[in-house]
Each structure stands twice: as C-alpha cells, then as structure tokens.
C-alpha positions in Angstrom: 25.2 -8.5 -20.1 26.0 -6.5 -17.0 23.0 -4.2 -17.5 20.7 -7.2 -17.8 22.0 -8.6 -14.5 21.5 -5.2 -12.9 17.9 -5.0 -14.2 17.2 -8.6 -12.9 18.6 -7.8 -9.5 16.5 -4.5 -9.3 13.4 -6.4 -10.3 14.0 -9.1 -7.7 14.6 -6.4 -5.1 11.3 -4.7 -6.0 9.4 -8.0 -5.8 10.9 -8.8 -2.4 9.9 -5.4 -1.1 6.4 -5.9 -2.6 6.1 -9.2 -0.7 7.2 -7.6 2.5 4.7 -4.8 2.1 1.8 -7.1 1.5 2.7 -8.9 4.8 2.1 -5.5 6.5 -1.5 -5.1 5.2 -4.1 -6.0 7.8 -7.8 -6.4 7.6 -10.2 -5.4 10.4 -13.4 -7.4 10.8 -16.7 -5.4 10.9 -17.3 -6.4 14.5 -13.9 -4.9 15.4 -14.7 -1.8 13.5 -17.6 -1.1 15.8 -15.5 -1.2 19.0 -12.0 -0.1 17.8 -10.6 3.3 17.4 -11.0 4.6 13.8 -7.9 4.9 11.6 -6.5 8.3 11.2 -4.0 10.3 9.0 -0.9 8.0 9.5 -2.9 4.8 8.8 -4.3 6.5 5.7 -0.8 7.4 4.6 0.4 3.9 5.1 -2.6 2.4 3.3 -2.1 4.7 0.4 1.5 3.6 0.1 0.7 -0.1 0.1 -2.4 0.3 -2.1 -0.9 -1.4 -5.2 0.2 -4.4 -3.3 -3.0 -4.7 -1.3 -5.0 -4.3 -4.6 -3.1 -7.2 -6.2 -3.7 -9.4 -3.1 -7.4 -8.4 -3.0 -7.8 -9.9 -6.4 -7.0 -13.3 -4.9 -8.5 -13.0 -1.4 -11.8 -11.5 -0.2 -10.3 -10.8 3.2 -8.0 -8.1 1.9 -9.2 -4.5 1.3 -7.4 -1.5 0.0 -9.3 1.1 2.1 -10.1 0.9 5.8 -13.8 1.0 6.5 -13.3 2.2 10.0 -11.6 5.6 9.4 -12.1 9.1 10.8 -13.0 10.6 7.5 -11.2 13.6 6.1 -7.8 13.1 7.8 -7.7 9.4 6.8 -8.6 10.3 3.2 -6.0 13.0 3.1 -3.3 10.6 4.3 -4.5 8.0 1.8 -4.3 10.4 -1.1 -0.8 11.6 0.0 0.3 8.0 0.2 -0.9 7.2 -3.3 0.7 10.4 -4.5 4.0 9.6 -2.9 4.1 6.3 -4.6 3.2 7.8 -8.0 5.8 10.6 -7.7 8.6 8.1 -6.9 7.7 5.9 -9.8 7.7 9.0 -12.1 11.1 10.2 -11.0 12.5 6.6 -11.4 11.1 6.5 -15.0 12.8 9.8 -15.8 16.2 8.4 -14.9 
C-alpha cells in the first residue's frame, strides 16, 4: 500500500510540474516575428525541454506551437535538439531505476 501511495504522489508531482511548464510556453505572432529579435540557443534549449508539454497543448489549441518560427537557425536548432535529448536521457535513467 505504501508503494502505491508513493507512485500516486510521484505521478501527481509530475503532473503539477507539467502544468507549470505549459504555463511557460509562449507563442509569438507572425507580426511580432518580423520585428522582434530571433530566438537563439537558450530559447531553443528551453523549447526542447518543454516540447512534450507544448505538443500536448498544441493538440487542443492552434495558438500553441512546439517550435519557434522566428529563430536564428543552427544555434536554435542545436539548443532544441539538446533540450529534447536532455528530456529523453532523464526519462531513460528514471526507467532504469
């Protein structure tokens, strides 16, 4: 019974963090993309980390995207891939335990 309560509390904690992360996802309008500074490495890294949460939200809203249109190219892509990789490696190490 104690293990079940532990699993439930971990699941609730993960869901809470997921909700908090989705609150951090922002969308830039096309008009703002033309005049604003493009997203760089650090934004790409952040967008890669929150990709699963942004993807789930994008299924329900057309205003949410998982990839910034206004980016500086290679550095944004590099950060994005590292962010996705960091998320994947943490879930793999958690699964091994």
